[in-house]
C-alpha positions as CSV (number, residue, x, y, z in Angstrom):
1,M,-15.2,8.5,9.4
2,N,-15.8,6.7,12.7
3,K,-14.4,3.3,13.6
4,T,-17.5,1.3,12.6
5,E,-17.4,3.1,8.9
6,F,-13.7,2.3,8.9
7,N,-14.4,-1.4,9.8
8,E,-16.9,-1.4,6.9
9,C,-14.4,0.0,4.4
10,I,-11.8,-2.8,5.3
11,K,-14.7,-5.2,4.8
12,M,-15.2,-3.6,1.6
13,L,-11.5,-3.8,0.4
14,R,-11.8,-7.8,1.1
15,S,-14.6,-8.0,-1.3
16,N,-14.2,-10.0,-4.2
17,D,-16.6,-7.7,-6.2
18,Q,-14.2,-5.1,-7.7
19,M,-17.0,-2.4,-7.5
20,I,-17.2,-2.9,-3.9
21,Y,-13.6,-3.1,-3.4
22,E,-13.3,0.5,-5.2
23,D,-15.8,1.9,-3.3
24,G,-14.5,1.0,-0.1
25,Y,-11.1,2.3,-1.4
26,H,-12.3,5.6,-2.4
27,W,-14.4,6.1,0.9
28,L,-11.0,5.7,2.8
29,Q,-9.0,8.1,1.0
30,G,-10.0,11.2,3.0
31,D,-9.3,9.5,6.3
32,L,-6.0,7.4,5.5
33,D,-4.1,9.5,7.9
34,K,-6.5,9.1,10.8
35,Y,-6.3,5.3,10.7
36,I,-2.7,4.9,9.2
37,E,-1.6,3.1,12.0
38,E,-4.2,0.5,11.8
39,L,-3.6,0.2,8.1
40,I,0.0,-0.5,8.7
41,Q,-0.8,-3.2,11.0
42,L,-3.5,-4.8,8.6
43,M,-0.7,-4.7,6.0
44,L,1.9,-6.1,8.2
45,N,-0.4,-8.9,9.2
46,E,-2.1,-9.8,6.1
47,E,-1.1,-13.3,4.8
48,N,-3.1,-12.9,1.2
49,P,-0.7,-11.4,-1.1
50,D,-3.5,-9.8,-3.3
51,M,-4.9,-8.2,0.1
52,K,-1.5,-7.0,1.0
53,S,-0.9,-5.8,-2.4
54,K,-4.1,-3.5,-1.8
55,F,-3.1,-2.3,1.5
56,V,0.5,-1.4,0.0
57,E,-1.3,0.6,-2.7
58,L,-3.3,2.2,-0.1
59,L,-0.5,3.2,2.2
60,G,1.1,4.5,-0.7
61,N,-1.6,6.8,-1.6
62,S,-1.5,8.5,2.0
63,Q,1.5,10.2,1.1
64,N,2.2,10.0,4.7
65,P,6.1,9.7,5.4
66,I,5.5,7.3,8.3
67,V,4.7,4.6,5.6
68,I,8.0,5.0,3.8
69,P,9.8,2.3,6.0
70,Y,7.1,-0.1,5.4
71,L,6.9,0.4,1.7
72,E,10.6,-0.2,1.6
73,A,10.6,-3.6,3.5
74,E,7.8,-4.8,1.1
75,L,10.4,-4.5,-1.6
76,K,11.5,-7.7,-0.2
77,N,8.1,-9.4,-0.4
78,P,8.4,-12.6,-2.4
79,H,5.5,-11.8,-4.5
80,E,5.8,-9.8,-7.5
81,D,2.5,-7.7,-7.1
82,V,3.5,-6.6,-3.6
83,R,6.8,-5.6,-4.8
84,S,5.2,-3.9,-7.7
85,W,2.9,-1.8,-5.5
86,A,5.8,-1.1,-3.0
87,Y,8.1,0.2,-5.7
88,S,5.2,2.1,-7.5
89,S,4.2,3.9,-4.3
90,L,7.8,5.0,-3.5
91,R,8.4,6.1,-7.0
92,Y,5.3,8.4,-6.9
93,F,5.6,9.4,-3.3
94,E,6.5,12.9,-4.0
95,N,9.1,12.6,-1.2
96,S,13.0,12.6,-2.1
97,E,13.7,9.7,0.4
98,A,10.9,7.6,-1.1
99,E,12.1,8.2,-4.7
100,N,15.7,7.5,-3.8
101,L,14.5,4.2,-2.3
102,A,12.7,3.2,-5.8
103,D,15.8,4.5,-7.5
104,K,18.1,2.0,-5.5
105,F,15.8,-0.6,-6.0
106,K,15.6,-0.2,-9.7
107,E,19.6,-0.2,-9.8
108,K,19.8,-3.3,-7.9
109,N,16.8,-5.4,-9.6
110,P,17.0,-4.6,-13.2
111,D,15.1,-7.9,-14.0
112,E,12.2,-7.1,-12.4
113,T,9.3,-7.4,-14.8
114,F,7.4,-4.4,-13.6
115,L,10.6,-1.7,-14.0
C-alpha cells in the first residue's frame, strides 16, 4: 500500500456508509505496521468520539506493542465507546502487559457497563 492508497483508506474509514468503512478497514489490515505512527497521530488528533473509537479498534488489531500505552491512555477517555474499544483491544492483545492493564482497569472500574 502506498501513501495515496493509505489516504484513500482513511477517507473510507470516515465514511458514513458502513460498507465503505468496512472495505477501508479491511484494506488497511495488511499494512497497519507500515502506517502505525500515522494511525497513532490520527487517533490522538481525532475529536469525534465515533471516529476515535474506530482508530482505537484499528490500532488494537495491529497487535503492535508500540500502541499499548496509547490504548491505556484511552481507558480514561470520557466517551464510553472509546474506553470500551481500548479495553477490548488490550484484553485481546495477546500480550501480558496489555492483558494486565485490562485486568487492572476492570478491577478499578467494576461499574463500567461494557465489562
